[in-house]
N, C-alpha and C positions, 0 to 999 in steps of 0.2 A: 593514523590520525583520522578522526571523524570528519567527514565532509558532507555537503548537501546531497551527495549520491547515496549516503548510507541511511537506510531506515533501520529500525531495530531488528536484530536477528533473533529476538526472543520468540519462543514458540507461541502461536496464537492460543489464547486461553490461559497462559501463565500470568502470574501476578504482574510481572514487569510489563508484559504486553498490554494488559488491561489498564495499568496506569498510563502507559504511552497513549492508548486510545482515548482515555478520558482527557488527558492533557491536549491531545490534538483536536478533540471535539469542542472543548469548552474554555480553554484557558484564555483565548483571545476575546471571546464573548464576555468574559469576566473582567476585561480591562487589562489583560496581560499578566495578571497576578492571581495566585490562589494561596490561601493560608494553609499551613500544614494540617491544621485541624479539619478544615473543609475537605481537603483531598483525602484525608484518612477516613472521614465520615462517608464520603462518596464511595470509597473502596469497601467500606463496611457494608454498604447497601448491596454491593455486588457480591459480598460473601467472603471478604478477606479480612483477616485479623490485623490490627494496627501494627504489630511487630513485623509481620510479613510485608505489609505495605511500606513500612519505613525502609526495609531492605531493598525493595524494588525502587523506591525513590532514590536511594543512594546509588543504585546502578545507573539510573538515568542521569544523575549528576556526574558520575564517573565517566559516562560516555559523552558528556558535553551537551546533552539535550536540555536539561534543566540546570538552572543556577540558583543558588540561595539568594533570596531577595526579601528581606524583612521590611515591614512597613509599620511605622509608629510602634515599634517594639514587638510587633506580632510576627513570628517566624512564618515564612512562606517561600514561594518559588515563582520564577518566571522562566520563559523560554530563553535560551542563549541565542545569539545571532544565528548560529548553525542550526539550532533547533527550530527557529522560525522558518528558515529556508526548507528544512526537511518537512515541516508541517504544511507549508504552502505547496510544496511539490506533491505531497500526499493528497491535498484537496483536489488538485487537477486530475489525479488518477482515480481516487477512490469514489468520489461523488458524481462523476460524470463518465459512466462507462461508455466506451466507444467500440465500434466495430466497422470494418471496411465494407463499403458497398461494392458491387460487381465491377464498377468502372474506376474505383479509386486507385491511386498510384502506390507503387512500392518504392522503398528506399533500400539500396544495397550499399553496404559499407565494406570497403576493401582496405586492408592495412598490412604493412610489413614492418615488423619490429625486430631489431637485431637479437640474436641469441643471448648476447650479454645482458639484455634487459628482459629476460624471460619472466621475471617477477612482475613487471609492469604489464607484460602480455597476459599473464594469468589474471591480474586485476581487471584488465580490459574485458577479457572473456566473461569474468564473473559479473561485471556491471552490465555488459550488453545482454547477457541472459536475464539479468535482473530487471531489465526494462521491457522484456518481451521479445527479444531478438531470437531469430532462428539461425543456426549455423549451417550454411550450405557447403562449406569446405573450409579447411584451415585458412584463416585470414579473410574469410568472406562471410558476411552476415546479412540477413534480410529482415526488414521491418515494414509495417505499414508506414506510408510516408508521413502520417500525422505524428509519428514518433521521431521524425528527423531532428527536431530541436533538442530532444533528449539525447540522441546519439551524439550531437555536437557537444552537449553539456558534459557527457561522459569523457569525450576526447579532450576537452579543454581542462577539466579538473585534473585529469591524469597527465596533462601536458603532452598529449600524443596527437594533437590535431595535425601536425606536420607529417605524420606517418600514415595518414588515412586519406582516402578519396571516397566521396559519397556520390552515388549515381541514382537518379530518379527515373523510373520507367513505369509505364502503364501495362506493359505486356511482358509476360514470362513464357518462355518456351522450354519444354523439357519432355522427355519420354515418360510414359506412364500417366497415371491420373493425377489431378490436382491433390486428391486426398493422399495418395502415395508420396507425392513430393513433400507435402506439409508434414507428414508423419516422419519423414527422414530429416527434416530441418528442425522440428520442434518435438518435444516429448509430450505428445498429445495425451497419452495415457495418464501421465502424472497430472496434467492440467485438468483432465476430466475428473480425476479423483478429488482434486481440490473443490471442484464445483459440486460433486456428489456429496462431499462432506458438508459443505455449506448448506445444501438442501436438507440433509439429514438433521442438522443441528437446529435449523430455523424454519422448517416447512409449515409450522403452525402459527408463525408470528404475524404474517401480513394481515390476516383477518382478525387476529386476537385483539380484544379491547380490554387492556389491563385497567381495572378500576383503581388500583393502588398506584400512586405516582412512583413510589420507590421501586415497585416491581416492574413497571414500565421502563423506568430508567435502566435498571439492571439488565433486563432482557434486551434493550436496545444496544447498550454498550457491548454486551457479549456478541450480539449479531454483527455489529460493526467490526469488532475485533476478529471475528471469524472470517470476515469478508476482506479485510484490509490489504492482505498480501496478494489476493487473486488478481486485481486489475493491473498490478505490476507485471505479473508473470504471463498472463494471457493477453496476447497482442490484439485480439479481436479480429480473427481471420474471416474472410468471406465464406459464406455457406458452402460454396462448391469445394473449398479446401478442407472442410470438416467432415467427420463421420456423421452419418444420419443420427438424428435424435441427440444432437450435441447438447450436453447438460448446461453449458454456459448460457444458453438462451433462457432456460428456466431459472437459473440462479440469478441472473441479472434482473429478470422480471421480479423475482422474490425480493431481492435487495431493494429495488425501487419501491416496491409495495411496503416494505418495512420502514423505509425512510418516510414515506408519506403518512404511515399510520402512527409512528412512534416518536419521530424526531422532535416535534413540538412539545409533547408531554414530557419527554426526557429533559429537554432544555429548560422547561419551566421548573422541573424538580431541582435541577442544579442551582437555579436562581432563588429558590425558596429561602427566606430569612433563616429558617430552622437549620439549613445546611451551611450557613456561613460560619467559618471558624472564628 
């Protein structure tokens, strides 16, 4: 069952992911409703055929993110209640990148789940990793403390809050270097690859000035789509826990530059009367 913990598992750049990104970016600004024709036209600007877009919309409806919502005989869509919670959760992560300072606190989550409930234990591991957690040992995870509310959210949705204890601390003691410790708790190589990929796809965008509104919109949507999963998986570790020349600093700077350069023009394009279905 889809819950507010679930974002879409579609591959960034896929049609379904791009529809999800457009819906998350603009549906609320359009008053919570978009006509089928308008959404198909926006996806055509991104380079997707109407038939493929309709298939992606059907997938989003099947997953419970969109729901059919016709107005005055015009077919269209709105966010489901679950979809609204997912999009709101995404706003907090995607558009306000966070990173720990040298004196910020950590949150440790310890849990014990009976073997008979190993499927719930598997779900818990999946979701804790999906919000940026690092696994220190079986049943023990670590997060920046600013993710504590999300840890509790995961536990509550899975009805596992009574199986867990959270500990907040400013100091960690271990053998080896902070970089070695972090590399054993998080898959930093995979995280670095995500940042490098974002830089490769978008490194010319921050300073680019697209004169064509449609081109600006398409470039912006693709940039957001390629960024959208990164702030969930990367917890924003302090510099002393990261390898030198960590690409996350450059990708975050690039993302914020793209946001500043293209968000307004892209939003204006979506609101153009010619784009209304």
